[in-house]
Every structure is written in structure tokens, then in C-alpha cells.
C-alpha positions as CSV (number, residue, x, y, z in Angstrom):
1,M,0.1,0.0,-0.1
2,A,2.8,2.3,0.8
3,A,4.5,1.7,-2.3
4,L,1.4,2.2,-4.4
5,L,0.6,5.6,-2.6
6,S,4.1,6.5,-3.3
7,A,3.9,5.9,-6.8
8,I,0.5,7.7,-7.1
9,A,1.6,10.8,-5.1
10,W,4.1,12.5,-7.5
11,P,1.9,12.2,-10.6
12,L,-1.0,13.6,-8.6
13,L,0.8,16.4,-7.2
14,F,2.0,17.2,-10.7
15,A,-1.5,17.1,-12.1
16,I,-2.8,19.4,-9.2
17,I,0.1,22.0,-9.9
18,T,-0.6,21.9,-13.5
19,F,-4.3,22.6,-13.0
20,V,-3.7,25.5,-10.4
21,Y,-1.3,27.1,-12.5
22,R,-2.7,26.3,-15.8
23,N,-3.0,29.9,-17.1
24,E,0.7,30.8,-16.0
25,F,1.8,27.8,-18.0
26,R,-0.3,28.7,-21.1
27,L,1.1,32.2,-21.1
28,S,4.7,30.9,-20.8
29,L,4.2,28.6,-23.6
30,E,2.9,31.3,-25.7
31,Q,5.9,33.5,-24.9
32,L,8.3,30.8,-25.6
33,P,8.6,31.3,-29.4
34,R,9.0,35.1,-28.8
35,L,11.8,34.3,-26.2
36,M,13.5,32.0,-28.6
37,R,13.6,34.6,-31.4
38,R,14.9,37.1,-28.9
39,A,17.8,34.7,-28.0
40,E,18.4,34.1,-31.8
41,K,18.4,37.8,-32.4
42,A,20.8,38.4,-29.5
43,K,23.1,35.7,-31.0
44,L,23.1,37.1,-34.5
45,G,23.7,40.7,-32.8
46,M,27.0,39.1,-31.2
47,L,28.0,37.8,-34.8
48,E,27.5,41.3,-36.1
49,I,29.5,42.9,-33.2
50,E,32.4,40.4,-33.6
51,L,32.4,41.2,-37.5
52,R,32.3,45.0,-37.0
53,K,35.1,44.6,-34.2
54,Q,37.5,42.9,-36.4
55,A,36.8,45.1,-39.4
56,Y,37.8,48.1,-37.1
57,D,40.7,46.4,-35.6
58,A,42.0,45.5,-39.1
59,A,41.7,49.3,-40.1
60,E,43.5,50.4,-36.9
61,T,46.4,47.9,-37.1
62,D,46.6,47.5,-40.8
63,D,50.0,49.4,-41.0
64,L,51.5,47.1,-38.4
65,G,49.8,43.8,-39.1
66,K,50.0,43.9,-42.8
67,G,46.9,42.0,-43.0
68,Q,48.0,39.0,-41.1
69,V,46.0,36.7,-38.9
70,S,45.7,38.1,-35.6
71,V,45.2,36.6,-32.0
72,E,42.1,38.7,-31.9
73,Q,40.7,37.2,-35.2
74,I,41.4,33.6,-33.8
75,S,39.6,34.7,-30.4
76,S,36.6,36.1,-32.4
77,A,36.4,32.9,-34.5
78,A,36.1,30.8,-31.6
79,K,33.4,32.8,-30.2
80,V,31.5,32.7,-33.5
81,E,31.8,28.9,-33.6
82,V,30.2,28.6,-30.3
83,V,27.2,30.9,-31.5
84,S,27.1,28.9,-34.8
85,K,26.0,25.8,-33.0
86,D,22.7,27.6,-32.0
87,I,22.0,29.8,-35.2
88,G,22.9,27.3,-37.8
89,L,24.7,27.7,-41.0
90,K,22.6,30.0,-43.1
91,P,23.1,33.2,-41.5
92,L,27.0,32.7,-41.6
93,K,26.7,31.7,-45.2
94,D,24.6,34.8,-45.8
95,Q,27.6,36.7,-44.1
96,I,30.3,35.1,-46.1
97,D,28.2,35.9,-49.5
98,R,27.9,39.4,-48.5
99,L,31.7,39.7,-47.9
100,C,32.4,38.0,-51.1
101,I,30.2,40.5,-53.0
102,E,31.7,43.4,-51.1
103,Y,35.2,42.2,-52.0
104,E,34.4,42.0,-55.7
105,I,32.8,45.6,-55.7
106,V,35.9,46.9,-53.8
107,R,38.3,45.3,-56.3
108,E,36.4,46.6,-59.2
109,T,35.5,50.2,-58.2
110,L,38.5,51.5,-56.0
111,P,41.8,52.3,-57.9
112,S,44.7,50.2,-56.9
113,G,46.6,51.5,-53.9
114,D,46.7,51.6,-50.1
115,K,43.1,52.5,-49.8
116,R,41.8,49.4,-51.7
117,T,44.2,47.1,-49.9
118,K,43.0,48.4,-46.5
119,A,39.4,47.8,-47.5
120,M,40.1,44.3,-48.6
121,N,42.1,43.5,-45.3
122,R,39.0,44.5,-43.4
123,I,36.9,42.1,-45.4
124,M,39.5,39.4,-45.0
125,A,39.4,39.8,-41.4
126,Q,35.8,39.3,-41.2
127,M,36.1,36.3,-43.5
128,R,38.5,34.7,-41.2
129,V,36.2,35.2,-38.1
130,I,33.6,33.2,-39.9
131,G,35.9,30.9,-41.7
132,P,36.0,27.9,-39.1
133,S,32.2,27.9,-38.8
134,V,31.6,27.6,-42.4
135,S,34.5,25.2,-43.4
136,V,31.8,22.7,-44.5
137,L,31.5,25.0,-47.8
138,L,35.3,24.9,-48.4
139,D,35.1,22.6,-51.6
140,D,32.3,24.7,-53.1
141,L,34.3,27.9,-52.3
142,K,37.5,26.5,-53.8
143,N,35.7,25.5,-57.1
144,S,33.7,28.8,-57.4
145,Q,34.0,31.2,-60.5
146,S,33.9,33.9,-58.0
147,A,37.1,35.5,-56.9
148,G,35.4,36.5,-53.6
149,E,34.5,33.1,-52.8
150,R,37.9,31.6,-53.6
151,L,39.3,34.3,-51.2
152,A,36.8,32.9,-48.6
153,A,38.3,29.5,-49.1
154,I,41.8,30.8,-48.3
155,A,40.6,32.6,-45.2
156,I,39.1,29.2,-44.0
157,M,42.5,27.5,-44.7
158,Q,44.5,30.3,-43.0
159,M,42.3,29.5,-39.9
160,E,42.4,25.8,-40.4
161,P,45.9,25.0,-41.8
162,K,45.1,21.2,-41.7
163,R,42.7,21.9,-44.5
164,A,45.0,23.5,-46.8
165,D,45.4,22.2,-50.4
166,L,48.8,22.8,-51.7
167,K,48.1,22.0,-55.4
168,W,45.1,24.4,-55.3
169,L,47.0,27.2,-53.6
170,E,49.9,27.0,-56.1
171,L,47.4,27.4,-59.0
172,R,46.3,30.8,-57.4
173,F,49.6,32.5,-58.5
174,G,48.8,32.0,-62.0
175,N,44.8,32.9,-61.9
176,E,44.3,35.5,-59.2
177,S,44.9,39.0,-58.3
178,P,47.9,40.4,-56.2
179,F,45.8,40.7,-53.1
180,I,45.0,36.9,-53.3
181,F,48.7,36.2,-54.1
182,Y,49.6,37.9,-50.8
183,Q,46.9,36.1,-48.9
184,V,48.1,32.7,-50.1
185,A,51.9,33.7,-49.4
186,L,50.7,34.2,-45.8
187,L,49.0,31.0,-45.6
188,L,52.1,29.1,-47.1
189,Q,54.2,30.9,-44.4
190,T,51.9,29.5,-41.8
191,L,52.0,26.1,-43.2
192,S,55.8,26.1,-43.2
193,Q,55.9,26.9,-39.5
194,A,52.7,24.9,-38.5
195,R,53.2,21.7,-40.5
196,P,56.5,20.1,-40.3
197,D,55.3,17.3,-42.6
198,L,54.6,19.8,-45.4
199,K,57.5,22.1,-44.9
200,L,59.6,20.9,-47.9
201,S,56.6,20.8,-50.0
202,V,55.7,24.3,-49.0
203,I,59.2,25.7,-49.8
204,D,58.8,24.0,-53.3
205,V,55.6,25.7,-54.0
206,A,57.1,29.1,-52.7
207,E,60.0,28.8,-55.1
208,R,57.8,28.2,-58.1
209,A,55.2,31.0,-56.9
210,C,58.3,33.3,-56.6
211,D,59.3,32.7,-60.2
212,I,55.7,33.2,-61.3
213,V,55.2,36.6,-59.5
214,K,58.7,38.0,-60.8
215,G,57.7,36.8,-64.3
216,F,54.6,39.2,-64.5
217,S,55.0,42.2,-66.6
218,G,55.5,45.6,-64.6
219,I,56.4,45.7,-60.9
220,P,55.9,42.6,-59.1
221,D,53.9,42.6,-55.8
222,L,56.8,43.1,-53.5
223,S,54.7,42.2,-50.3
224,T,54.1,38.7,-51.7
225,L,57.6,38.3,-52.8
226,D,59.0,39.3,-49.4
227,V,56.8,36.6,-47.7
228,L,57.7,34.0,-50.3
229,K,61.4,34.7,-49.9
230,S,61.3,34.4,-46.2
231,I,59.8,30.9,-46.6
232,I,62.5,29.9,-49.1
233,A,65.3,31.4,-46.6
234,E,64.2,28.7,-44.0
235,V,65.9,25.9,-46.0
236,H,69.2,27.7,-46.7
């Protein structure tokens, strides 16, 4: 009898509480979707804040950092990865799409020079922040006809060197713009330091890339050559 009463007591108590507070429960359930939307908006707002912060930091430190991956970008990317588990892939893909279009507009409309390079570095900083959270898109971005999307692929690989594709990266030196040359050179530099298993292969790529960049008519991109030469020097 005691066991039976014990088994009945808790369900009965729950039923009584549910009945007594039925109106409060109903209101809470009605408000739940709104609360969830608020939480999602807050997380999307956090994503926007991190992107704006990195764009600002890239502009402020551009002369010193020369567009390289920063500790702050790595930290922001980690925060965005946490948020991405709740907001899903679509909002992040939308941001990448926006940045790709922005890169192509900047490249087409601004004249070559420091102003355009700084604008591109701001875009690249934001791509890196989102990069690890959209790494599932890497193959599609690599094979895209859009220069902006190929740049996004490089941003992902800069943040996740283990996903670097050396053959694909080497081809960039014959088919892309100087800004992308430089970003690939930075990635090769990272690989030479972070991937001992690839070091000799990276140096071979750097040597061939150096010849390609020197072979272009006009003044070669000196920033790219400096990075490539620093990689090659590691073996001598």
C-alpha cells in the first residue's frame, strides 16, 4: 500500500500544480517562441558585433599587421563557432556571401593602392572570423567562379591550416589578383611553420610561386615576394 501511494503521489501532485497554474503555464508557452526569437537575435547581434570589431581592428592595425591573421581574429572565430551551434549555417553563409560580393565590388570600383588594400584587409579579417564555422563549404568555395568565394576558401584555410590544399593554392599564383597572391603567401608561411610534414613541399611551392610573380610584366607584388622569400630562406 505504501509503495502504491508513493507511486501515485508525485503524478497526482504534478496534475494538481498543472491545474492550479494552468493559466501561467499557457502564457509561458505562448511566450516561448518570442523568447527563442529574442535569443536568436541576440546571438546574431553578437556575430555582427564580432565582425564589426574585427573590421575596425584591421583598419586600426593595418600598417603594423600587414593583413596577417591576428590573435584577436582567432579569438573572435572561436566565439562565433560557439554561436554557430545555435544559429545554424544559413546566417553565417549569408555573411560570407555578403563579404564575397563586397570584396568584388571593392576590387572593381576602387583604384589600386593603399585605400583598396586596407578595405580588402577589413573584408578578409571578417572572412577569417566566420571561416571555421563555415568550413563545410570549403570545397564549393574553392571551385567557385567568384574571386570573392575563392578568397573565402583561403580565409578558411588560414584559420584551419590542416585543411590547406597545396596544389590548389599553387594554382592561385597564375590565376588571381595580387591581393590573393599575398594571402596565399601568408598561408604558405603559416604552413611552413605549423606543418613540419609539409615544410619541404611548401618551400617548393614558394620557389615556383616566386618565379611566377617575378615573371609578370610590370612591377611584381613586393609584399608577396617578401613573404615567399622568407619561406624559401628557411631551407638555406
